[in-house]
N, C-alpha and C positions, 0 to 999 in steps of 0.2 A: 504494500500500500504506500502511496505517496504521502509525504508529510502534509498534513492538513493545512499547516500554516502557509504553504506555497499557494494554495487556493485563496485563503483569506487575506493574504498580504501579497497580491500579485504585482509583478513588474510589467506584465503584458496581458492583454485581454483580447479574446476573440468573441465576436457577437455573431451568432449563426442563426439566420432566418431573416425574413423581410417584413414581418408584421410591425404594427405600431409599437408593440412592446420592445422590439429590437431597436427601433429608432430612439425610444425613450431611454434605453440602457446607454446608448451613445451620448445622449443629451445629459444624463446624470453623471457620466464620467467626466464630461466637460465641466459641469457645474461644480462637482466636488474637487476638481483640480487634479485629476489623475495624471501623473507625470509620464507614464509609459505609453507605448503604442496601443491603439485600439484597432483591431482588424475585423471589419465586417466580412461575412461569408454568405454568398448567395449565388446560385448557379446561373441566374438570368439577369442580374442587375449589375450595372457598372459602378454604382455608388449607393450607399445607404447612410443617411444622416450626415451627408456632406463629406463622407470618407470613401475612398476607392474600395470597391468590394473585390474579394477573391472568389473564384468560382467554386472551390472545394477546400475542405480543411487541409488536404495534402498540399495545396498551393500556398499556404501561409509561409512567411519568411522563416519562422522557427516554431517550435512547439510552444503554445501559449501557457502561461502559468494558470490562467483561469479562462473559462469559456462560459458564455451564456447561451444555452441551447433553446431557441424559441421556435421550434418546428413541432409537427405533430408527433404523436407517441411512437409510431412505427419508425419515422425518420430519426427520432431522438435516439433510438436504440442503435441504429447504424452510425449516427454521428458520434455517439459515445465510443463505439468500437474503433472508429477511425482516430479519435483523439487519444485513446489509450495506445494505439499502435504507434503513434508519432511521438509519444512521451510527454503529453500535456500534463499539467499539474492537477487539474480538477475542473469540474463543471457544475453549473446550476442547471437542473432539468426543470424547465418551466411547465412543460406539458402536463395535462391531466389525463384521465382515462386509464389510470393504473389501479392499484389495489383499492383506492378510496371509492372507486365506482364499480367494483366487481359485480355487484348485484344488477347494475344497469348494463354493463358491457358484456358480462359473461366470461370475459377472458382477462380481466384486469390483473388478477394475481399472476397469471402466466406471463403477461407482458412485463410486469414489474420484475419477475424473476429473470426474464430475458435481458432486461436493462442492467441488472446487477451483474449478470454473467458477462455481458458485453463490456462492462466497465473494467473488469480485471482489477488491476491495482490503481486505476484512475479514481480519484475522489469525486463523488457526486453528492450534491445536496438535492433533496427532493426524492422523487419527482413531485409535481404539483406544489411548487413553492416559488416564491418571488426572488429568492436569492439573499443578498446581504449588502450592508453598508459598512465600510471600514472608514470611520470618520477621524481616525488618528493618522493614517497614512494617505488617505484620499483614494479610495477605490469603491466603485459602485456597480455591482452587478444587480441592477434594480430597474424593473420595467415600468415604472410609474412615477408619480410625484412623490416627494418626501420633504419633510419640513426641518430636517436636522442640518447642522453645519459642522465644519471641522473644529476639533478640539485638540488640546495637548494631552489630556488625560480625562477619564470619565468612566461611566458605568457601561457594562455590556448587557444587552437584552437579547434573549433567545426565545422565540415563540413558535408554536406549532401552527399558528394562524397568520397568514400573510396580511389579511386585512387588519387584524389587530396590530401587526407590526407597523403598517402605514399610519394608523391612528396614533400610535405611541410616538412616532417621529414628529407629529404635529403638536406635541405638548408645548405649552408656553410657561412652564413652571421654573425655568432656569436650570433644569437638570442637564448636565453635559453628557451626551451619548457618545461612547467610544466605538461600540459595534452594535449593529442591529442585524440579527441573523434569523432567517426563517428556515424551518427544517422540513416542512411538508410531510411526506409519507415516511421519511427516515428509512428508505429502502436499504441503504448501505451504511450511511453515516448517521449515528444517533445524536440526540441532544447532549448526552453526557460527554461524548467524545469531543464534540464541538466546544463545549464549555471548558474542558480541560485545555484545549488549545488556546482559548482566549485567556484562561487563567495564567498561562505562561507569559503573557504580555504584562510587564510590570506597570504599564500605564493604565491598566484596568483596576478600578478601585472597589467595585462591587458588581455582583452578578444578579440580574433579574430574570426569572424564568416564567413563561406562561406555559403550563403543562395541561394537556388533555389526558394523557396517559404516560406514566413514568417509563414504561417499556422495560429495558434491561435493568433490573434491580441492582445486580452486582456492579454494573458500570456506573449507575447513578450514585451508589454508595461510595465507590472509589473516587468519583469526581468530587464529592463533598469532602473527602479526606484531603484531596489535593488543595481544595479551596481553604480548608482550615490550616493546612501546613503553610500556605502562602499568606494567610491572614486576610483573605478576601471573603467578606460575608456574602451569603446567598439569600435571596428573597424569592418566594414562589407564590404564584396564584394558580390554583387548579380548578378547572371547570368540571362539571359532571358530578357535583357533590351529592346529588339526590339519588344517583344510581346505587343499587345494592350490589355488594360483592358476590352474593350468592343469589342466583335467580329463584331458587326454590328452597329457602331456608326452613328447616324444621324447628329450630330452637329459637328461644328469645335472643340468643347471641347473634344469630344470623340476621335478625331483624334490626338489632341495635348497632351492630358493627358493620355497617355497609362500607362502600368504597371511601366515603368521606372520613369515617373514623380510621380506616386503615391508612389513608393518605396523611391525616394529621399525626397519627402515631409515627409514621415513617419520617415525616419532616421534623418532628420533635426529637426523635432519636438521632437524626443526622445533623442537628444543629442548624436547620434551615428555617427561617422565619416565614411562616405562611400568612398571607393577607387575603382579604376577601374581595377587594376591588382593584381595578387597574390604577385608580387614583391613589389608593393606599400604597400600592407597589412603587409608584413613582416617588411619592413623598418619603417612603422608607429608604429608597435608594439614595435620595438626596441627603438624608441624615447620615447614612453610612458613608457616602462619598466625602462629606465635609468632616465628620467627626469620628467615623467608625462606630462599632457597636457601643452602646451605652453600658456603663459599669453597673447600673442598677435601675429599677423603675422609679426612683425617687427624683421628683422634679420640683422646681419652683415656678410659679406663674406670676406675672406682673401685668397689670392693665390699669387704665385710668377710668375704669367703669366697673361698678359693682355687678352689673348685669353680665359682663364678660367673665368676671371672676366666678360667678355662680355657674355659668354654662361650662366653663372648662373644668370646674370641680366635678360636675356631673359626668362629663365625657371621660375624664381621667379615671374616675372610679369604675366606670363600666369597662374601660380598656385594661384595667389592672395596673394603672400607674398610681403612685402614692405621692400625695402632697403633704409631707410631714409637717407637724406643727413647729413653730419657731423655737429655737433654744435661746438661752439668755444672751449669748453674744450677738446673735442675729437681731434680737429685739433691741438691744442697746444700740447697735449700729444703725438700724432703721430709724430709731427715734431721733438719733443725731441728724440723720439725713432729711427726715420728713417733718420734724417738729411734733408738737403735741396734738394736732388736730386730726391725724389719720389713724384709724383703727388698724392695728398691725395683725396680719394673719397671712397664711399661705393657702390658697391664692391671695395675692395682695392687690387691693385697689388703692393705688397711690395717689388717686385724685388728679387734679390738674395744677396743684400748687407749684410744682416744679417744672411744668411744661415749658419747653424752650430753654431750660437751664441744663446744658450738657453735663456740667460738673456735678450738679445735684442729682441728675438722673443716674449717672454712672455710680455715684456714691451709694444711691439706693440699691441699685442692682448688685453692686459689689458686696454690700452688707448682707443681703439675703444669700448670695452665693458663697458666703463663708461657711455655710452649713454643709452637712453630709448629703450632697446632691449630685446627681448624674448630669443634669441639664437644667438650664434656666430658659424659660420661654416667655417672650414679651408679646402680648397680643396687640397688634397694630394693623389697622386697615388703612391703606393709602388712598387718598382722594383720586378721582378720575383725572388722569393727566391731560385729557383733552378739554376739560371744563374747569379744572380747579388748580390751585397752587399748592403743591405738597412740600414746599421747602422746609417748613417747620417739622415735618415728620422725619426728615433725614437726620435731624439732630439726635433722634432716638437711635438710629443706626450707628452714629458715631459713638454714642454712649455705650451701646452694646459692645462695640469693638474695644472701647476703653475697658469695659468689664472683663472681657476675655484676656486682655493684656495684663490686667491687675490680678486676676484670680486663677487664670489657666483653666477655667471650667468651660465646657461647651455651652454655647448659647444659640437660641433660635429666635426668630421673629415670625409670629404666626398671624396670618390674616384670617379673620373669622369666616370670610367668604373667599373662594378661590379667585374670583375676578378682581378683588381689591389688593392683589399682589402683582403689580406690573412686572412683565418679564425682565425688562432692563434693570429694574430695582433688584429683582431676585438674583440676577447674574452678578450684579455689583456686590451683593451681600456675600455670595459664595466666594468671590475673589478676596474678601476680607475675612474668610473663615467663619461666617455666620450662616446658619441654616435657615433659608427662607421656606416656611411651611405655608401651603396654600389650602385654606379651608380648615375649620376647627376640627371637625370629625376626622378628616383624613390626616391632619397633622398629629392629633393625639394618637391615632392608630399607628402612625409611623414611629412615634417615639416608643410606644409599647413594643412594636416589632423589633426596633433597634435594641431595646432592653432584653428581649428574648434572645437575640443574637449574642448579646454580652453574657447572658446567663447559661448559654448552651454548654452542656457537659459532654465530654468526649466519651462515647461508649466503647468499651475495650474490645468487644467481639464483633465478628461479622454477622449479618442477618442470616436467619434460616430462610433460604429462598425456595419457594415451592416449585417442585418439578411438575410438568404437565401430568394430569390425572384424568384419564379417559374412562369411558364406560359408566355403567349404572352404579348407584350407591346402595348400601343396605345398612340397617340399624342393628346394633347389638341389643340384646335384651338388657334390661336394667341390671340384672344380676351379673351378666357378663361384663358390662361397663364398669360396675363397681369392683369386680374382680381385677380388671386391668388397672384401675386406679390404685387399688390396695397394693398391687404388686410394686408400685412406685412410691409407696409410703403415704398415700392419702388415707386418712382414717374414715372408715365406713361403719354403719351400725351392724351389730350382729344380726344375722338374718338366715332364714330358711325359705326355700321355695315349696309351693304346694300346688296340687292340680285339682282340688275340690274344696268346697267349704269345710268339709270334715277334716281333711288334711291340714287346712289352714288353722283350724282350732287346735289340733294336736301340736302343730309347730309353735303356735303362740304359747301353749302351756309349757313347752320345753324351753322357750326363751325366757319366760317370766313376764307377767303383766306389769304395766300396760304395754301395748304393742301398737304398731302401725301396720295397716293392711293396704296393699296396692294391687290393682289388676295389671298384669304385665302386657307389654305390646302397645302401650298408648303413650304418645309423646308428651302431651300436656294433661297430666292426670287430674289435677285439681279442677280445671275447667270441665273435664269430662265426667266428674263425679267418681273417679276411679281411685280415690285415696280416702282412707278413714283413719283418724288419729285418736290416740288415747283409748283404745279398746281395752276394757278392764276385765273381761272374762271370756270363756269359750263361746258362750251363747252370742255375745256381741260380735265376735269374730265370724261365726257362722252366718248370722243375719246380714252382716255387712258384705260378706263374700257373695251371698245369694243375691243381694241387691245389685252388685256390680256386674254379675255374670262373668263371662270370660272363661278361658281354659286353664289359666295359670295365675298364681298369686305369689306375691312376695310378702313375707311376714318379717317385720323388723322390730328390734328393740325401740322403744320410744326415747329419743334423746331429749332431755330437759335442761333447763337452765340457760337457754340461749340468750345472748346479749343482742345479737343482730343476725339477720339472714342476708347472705350475699349471693350474687350470681357470679360464677367464674366460668368463662367459656373461651374456647379457641376456635377460630374459623380459618380455613385455607382461603386466603385472598390472593389470587394469582397476580394481581397488580402490585401488591405492596408487601406480601409476606404472610407469615402466620400471625394473626391478630389476637392478642390476649385481651379480653374484655372483663373488667371488674365492675360490679355495680350493686345497687340495692336489689335483693333477691326476693324470692317467695312470691306471694300473690300481688305484690306492689311493683313488680318489675316494670310493666308497661306504664303504670300510672306515674311513677316517679321519674322514669327515664334518667336515672342517676348513674351514669357510667363513665369510666375512663378506660382508654385503650392504650396498650403497649404492643410492641412487636417482639417476637421471640428471636433469640433468647433474651430474657430480662434478668437483671441482677436483683438480689434481695432488696437493695436500697431503692431501686426503681419501683418495685412492687409496694414497698412501704410508703414511698412518696405518692404513688397513685392512690392508695387507700386514703391517705390524708386529704386528697383532693375531692373525695366523695362528699356529698351533702350529709350522708349518714355517718360521717367520721366521728361526730361527738358521741354516738352510741357506742362506738368501739372503745372510747376512752372512759366510758361511764358517765351517764347523763342524769343530772339531778339526783345524785346520790346512789344511782344504780351501779352495780359492779361493771367493770370494763372487761373487754375481751383479752385473751392472751394473744397479744399482737405477734409475738415471736412464733407461736404455734400457727397463727393464721398465715403469716408470710411463708412459713415453711410448707404449709398445706398447698398454697398457691404455687410455690416453687415445685412441689411434687406433681401438681397437675401439668405444669410446663414440661417437666421431665417425661411424663407419660405421653404428652402430645408429640414431643420431639422424637421419642423412641418409635412412634408409629407414624411419623410424618409422611412416609412413602404412600400410606393409604388414607391418611386422615382427611376427611372433609370438614368435620366439625365435632367438637365435644362440648358438653355443657354440664355443669353442676349447678342445680338450682332447686333448693338452696344449699349453700355451704353454711352450716349453722356455726356461729362463733360463740363459744362459752368462755367463762373465766379460766377454764383449764385446757381446752382443746378446740379444734375445728374439725367438724364432721360433715362429710358429703351425704346428704339425705336423699338426693335424687340425681341421677346421671343419665346422660344421653350421649351415645357415640354413633356417628355416621361415617362409614368407611367406603372407599372405592374398591373396585375389583370384585372378584367372586366372594360370596359369603364363606 
């Protein structure tokens, strides 16, 4: 394979085809200031876009470093073959009609396979993609308009959607874009490999990804390790969050841990900050470009309005940011700077007493930033430059720059509305080391994401990556499922199976009353009326079994003294790995929807931290004088569930314990479901 950097940092470009898009590529090369030769190729035209055309790829003066192929899909395959034969560096395959349209064309997958085969060692982006912009060196294999311009350093954007890429280049937020790359079908070259190549460029300060599907999990994980080693933070927005990872989930786990839960668990594990909107991604990249990851979620807010102070306090709390109360040193410094008439707090409404006084404003900001804070944010909406005079507002920018110089702390200026941060003002702030945040909601989300980047822990082990699992699936009986779990150290109730109401009564007497009776072969027993608790004698067992019907029963000891009931499940999510879901269990699983997801393998500290994030966590510690759970036993039980899942990962579709009952002395699996692939 050719080095991908030859394609992304070309010294010569061939443009193959005669459509409007090919002329646009030539125009974009001129506009971006590409310094090398651009060679159009067309069999029947003398010139394209004002440049002399060559009749065939083989007629080019030399093998191009990069080629834009703007011909139909069949011709694209032959063109790729010719480029490979002559030693070209790589190509953008613009044509559609490949795998993305297999259901319409009938042969899209075969055509894409033929394209990859023809490429050999030639690097190709796509097919079905727009190409890329290199705004550092000045190269544009880009068949449309774009709103970016050359920079000396900046962030890299990679997206699976060409239209989203166009839209991102039109941002007016002051964010310097170093690369914009579209990947299309990723037939040969995937997003992770492209990202690794861009990460090798020291001028790239942060990486933003728009992901529809992660694709190669191992490659994505490796890429994030490269980013971490280089100190380049990664931000991602993923679409398709409502799709479920399992099309026909039998367990609560399958319903609760869909593809969004798997994706979030993946990105958390890899130290990637996930955001929900494109605006949040751009604003987060801006924070990371100027300051890097934030050391903590602790911020200070300044405004000359109580209304703005209230709004940002609400936004910050929802996003997980902390506006800590003032300490004595901050209070004393602020009182000296503001006098006796201003109520001191964080967020701070500093009123307008010091408006226009650069020294006083800087003294106020510096006094606040003497505390334990990761960032200070000044709320400031600039007047419309076409109708108003904003000169007085620029004094605040100067004061913020003075504060950075005096305290060494990161500072941002945030406009409550995106449109009240002019692009030229934003660019000037970045040049002075100030983060210009456009929009209160987006700006607060960006600071929270930057804090998550700063808090990301390095996970020591690689992911358990699911191999393809074909064929039908089957359920183990509950008794079999518990036997498998017990073999890996999960505590289960003492139990016997029975095949009639009379046998069930005998088994109960042998175990000792009270007992639990369950009809076997039913996934959700409580909803189906197939479970009876606290049966105190043989007659009660016989009556309950007769009411349930069925051919087989499980008779178990009644576990008492439970502090909390939990759901513990693992599903095979081909897109993200094996997803471990922890949550409120029992009959309240759906009602509470209180879950946290991790990817396997998880460390004991990860499991303990996940339990602390549940809303039912107070129950585990003992609520209102009640005894707490044995947390060590609970963590060990969940770890044993993980061990069982990994031991059977070649077959595992999903497993679920619901509930895992936590007591002050132990954790016991009261119900279990195992769904496996392959033959029973």
